[in-house]
Structure formats: structure tokens, C-alpha cells
C-alpha positions, -999 to 999 in steps of 0.1 A, spaced: 11 711 512 38 684 512 37 655 536 57 657 568 90 639 571 92 615 600 127 608 614 128 579 639 148 581 671 153 545 683 166 550 718 152 537 751 118 551 744 114 553 705 98 585 691 96 604 659 108 639 649 82 652 625 93 679 601 68 698 580 41 725 581 8 729 600 17 702 625 -6 712 654 -29 683 645 -2 659 655 0 671 691 -31 653 706 -18 621 690 15 624 709 -1 634 741 -25 604 741 -59 598 758 -47 593 793 -34 629 797 -59 654 812 -38 684 820 -12 700 797 13 727 807 26 748 777 60 762 786 66 791 763 82 826 764 62 858 763 76 866 728 55 836 715 23 844 733 2 842 702 16 807 694 11 796 730 -25 808 731 -33 791 697 -19 758 711 -38 762 743 -71 768 726 -66 739 702 -59 716 732 -89 728 750 -110 721 719 -95 686 719 -107 680 755 -76 688 775 -72 712 805 -44 733 791 -25 761 808 4 784 797 35 788 818 51 821 807 89 819 810 117 844 801 132 842 766 165 826 758 191 815 783 174 836 810 148 807 812 174 781 820 179 788 857 168 772 889 144 800 898 124 796 866 123 758 870 111 763 906 84 787 893 72 759 869 71 733 896 50 756 918 25 761 890 23 724 883 17 718 920 -11 744 923 -27 730 891 -27 694 905 -5 679 878 -2 641 881 21 615 866 -3 610 837 -3 646 827 21 663 802 43 692 794 48 708 760 79 729 754 74 756 727 103 779 716 140 779 711 166 755 725 167 771 759 129 768 763 128 732 753 158 724 776 140 739 805 106 723 797 123 689 794 141 694 827 109 703 844 92 673 829 120 650 840 120 662 876 82 667 882 71 635 900 103 619 887 92 622 851 61 630 831 53 629 794 64 658 773 65 670 737 88 695 722 78 720 696 110 739 686 105 772 668 141 779 658 166 762 636 188 756 666 160 740 685 150 718 656 184 704 647 199 702 682 182 710 715 148 694 710 162 661 698 180 635 720 165 636 755 192 659 771 175 684 794 191 709 817 196 743 833 226 766 838 242 775 871 269 801 879 296 774 876 287 766 840 262 758 812 240 726 814 258 713 846 224 704 861 202 682 840 187 648 832 181 625 803 144 624 796 132 615 761 102 633 746 71 615 733 78 633 701 92 664 684 72 686 661 93 708 638 68 731 621 88 750 595 62 778 593 76 789 627 108 800 609 89 827 589 91 852 618 125 840 631 150 869 629 176 862 602 205 863 625 189 837 648 182 814 618 219 817 607 232 811 642 212 779 644 229 766 612 262 764 631 248 731 646 240 719 611 275 727 599 288 707 629 267 677 618 282 680 583 317 682 596 315 652 620 291 628 600 273 640 569 294 661 544 264 664 521 252 692 545 283 712 538 278 707 500 243 720 502 254 751 522 284 759 500 264 754 468 241 783 477 245 799 511 217 823 504 191 795 498 204 777 529 194 807 550 159 814 535 132 801 558 110 786 531 138 772 510 138 734 501 176 736 507 171 747 543 145 720 548 170 693 536 197 708 557 174 706 588 163 671 580 198 658 574 210 674 606 182 658 626 189 625 610 226 627 621 216 634 657 189 608 657 214 581 645 239 591 672 216 593 701 198 561 692 231 543 696 243 562 727 215 581 745 234 586 777 269 593 763 283 562 778 303 548 749 340 552 758 373 537 751 383 538 715 348 544 703 331 578 700 294 579 706 272 608 715 302 628 726 310 636 689 280 660 690 300 682 714 323 692 685 332 729 691 312 730 723 339 730 750 354 763 738 320 776 726 304 771 760 333 789 776 326 819 753 290 819 763 297 819 800 324 846 798 301 867 778 272 861 803 252 844 776 249 876 755 264 857 725 241 834 706 248 798 711 254 792 674 279 821 671 299 808 701 299 772 687 310 786 653 342 800 670 345 768 690 346 747 659 374 769 644 393 766 677 392 728 677 401 727 640 432 748 648 439 726 678 437 695 656 460 711 630 486 720 657 484 684 670 491 670 636 456 656 630 440 680 605 455 695 574 454 732 564 426 725 539 404 711 567 409 743 588 402 765 558 370 746 551 358 755 586 365 792 581 350 792 546 316 776 553 311 795 586 321 827 570 298 821 540 269 819 564 280 851 582 290 833 614 320 845 634 353 826 632 373 846 658 369 859 693 387 886 712 366 890 743 377 873 774 412 865 785 428 831 778 431 824 815 394 830 820 384 808 791 407 780 802 393 781 837 358 777 824 367 749 801 383 730 830 348 729 846 332 716 814 311 685 818 333 667 792 364 671 814 376 639 831 394 646 864 421 671 855 421 662 818 405 684 793 388 665 764 381 679 730 363 663 701 385 670 671 387 659 634 414 637 619 397 645 586 362 654 574 337 630 589 363 614 611 360 627 647 380 615 677 388 626 712 420 646 720 426 642 757 449 663 778 466 683 750 498 702 757 490 736 774 512 753 748 491 739 720 459 750 737 472 785 740 485 785 704 451 774 691 436 803 710 461 827 694 448 815 660 411 825 667 419 856 687 440 873 661 
């Protein structure tokens, strides 16, 4: 068994993202001796995993309970958060107790939000079980839930005590979910680390095999990109001519609009895949990105089997959702675009005709 890789996140409260196999032994170390009660937030689909973690914590001297939540985006709503708060109250959770989020990105987002809001913040650890959770949602301290007006509009910054990415969890992950999660890795390659793109293009099949060393390197490189970015700009406050954490939103404004219009029936990674092609076309039409750059987007996402077009909702509906996006400033839409591979910047208030023309390119 190879040694785990530890990727430091040096933000307000430094912690490590641990990548490897059989990492359950690391959990009590992250929880610490002061914690007495632990709430495991986990969907029913992972009941065996939740019970194994609960029994291991009990054996280590903790009072551990399992909070069963819905799977996927259905967990990220105020009613589920309220259910979790109610259980914590009944169980007598104090400020020195802890929450562990186990599952995909939606579950860890919810668990982090509950931890951030219970008694104004308690300790929590994330244990992502999907590629998407490992490379994106579980790292960086952003927590949140969805409301009818849009995705992630209610949330808080609350850093975990640590993140445990056990690669063994990917063995039972459906292939289409594994592939969808890689959209966020492609994003990291496009905005910061092109070596990720080289790894995927060299052997797309190996990049999508759960126990492949190629996939492990892609995951570790993606985490390293996010760790570096959030360490420098945890709360997305860098502005002006610089581009901090906001660069991680590449493809997300249009992608989130697809998710909402489709009532979250699209996988996040699939929506973000189309979103990245959209902003690539937007950058090309704005004179920032050449044809080869757009072609690269379509090639690498297509090689992975991810969608590069969308013909669902109307343009007017998608535009209305984008205007409510949390990256919008006043009446100005903001898009992270590329001026070239690895060179992101913000395009603010683009001409409506160009917005519509870019949509035509992805809806053909």
C-alpha cells in the first residue's frame, strides 16, 4: 500500500487534503481529543460506509450518530439543513463536538454549511467519495445550499479540519459519475495546470479507470491547483486587475444556469463541461481566444465522453438565471474566460449580441 499524499491548504486555518487508500485511521487524529460527539452526515446510498465509520469512531471512544440525508442536490435545501440542526439539538451537540461529511459534493456542501451554522461554527471533516467531491467541493471551505432563486446562493466560508480522499471509494462509483467529476479537473488544467490536460489526452481510458495511477495524478494535481488558489484568496476578495479564487468559476456561470433550468437533473460536471465550451466560444467571439483554444475544449471534453452542447432551455431563460448568479455585480454579468491556455481573466458586461452568439455555438 503506497503512502498517502498530503496536500497543504494554507488559508486562515491550515489543514491537509490527504489522498490515498484506507484512510479511516486518520479520522480520529483530525477530530482531536476534545470532541465527544460526532455526527456523520451521509446519504442512504452509502449506509454501509456510514455504519463502518460510526462503529470505528465508537471504538475510538466517540459518541457517533448518523444523519441520513437525501442523495445529490436534493440534500442541499433548507429543509434538510433544518433536519440536521434538529438532530444536533436533540443530541446535545456543543461547540467542541464535530461533524463529518461523507459522500459527493452536494453532501459535503451541506455538511459544511450545517457545521458553519451550528452554534456559529463547529469542527468538521470532509470525506468525499466521488471525483467531483475530491477535486472541488470538499476543498476550499465554501459551504452552501440551493434555493429556488439559484444554486449556492445561501452559504458560508467554513474551513474543514481536514479532507480525507480515500481512492478506494471510487471502486463502486458509477462510471458516468467518475467521468462527470473530471470536468472540474479539466477546468483546473485549462486555467492553471496544463499537465492535467496532457495526462488526459495521452490516455483518456486510463484517466477514467478508478484504480489508475493516471487518475490519481489527475486528482492530486487538481487538488493542488485548488489548494494554491484558495490559500491565496479564501473568501474570493481579490479584485481589480488580479484574478484570485474567482478563476475556479470557469464555466460555472452558464453551467449553473443549465443545472437550474434542468431542475438539477443534469450532473454538475456535465453542465460545467458545456459551460466551459460556452465561455471558450464567448472568449473567441470577443477576440481573446483563438480557434485552436476552442477546439481543445471540445476535444478533451469529448474524449472523456462529456457533453459539449446543450439544447434544453431557451436562451431567455438561461440568461435570466445567469443574471442572478452570485458572480454578477449589479447589472453586469461577469464571466471567467481564457486569453490563452493557463491565462484566465474576467470578461465583464459583454455585448448581449456576443452572449447570444456564443449560445448559438453550443446549442447547434
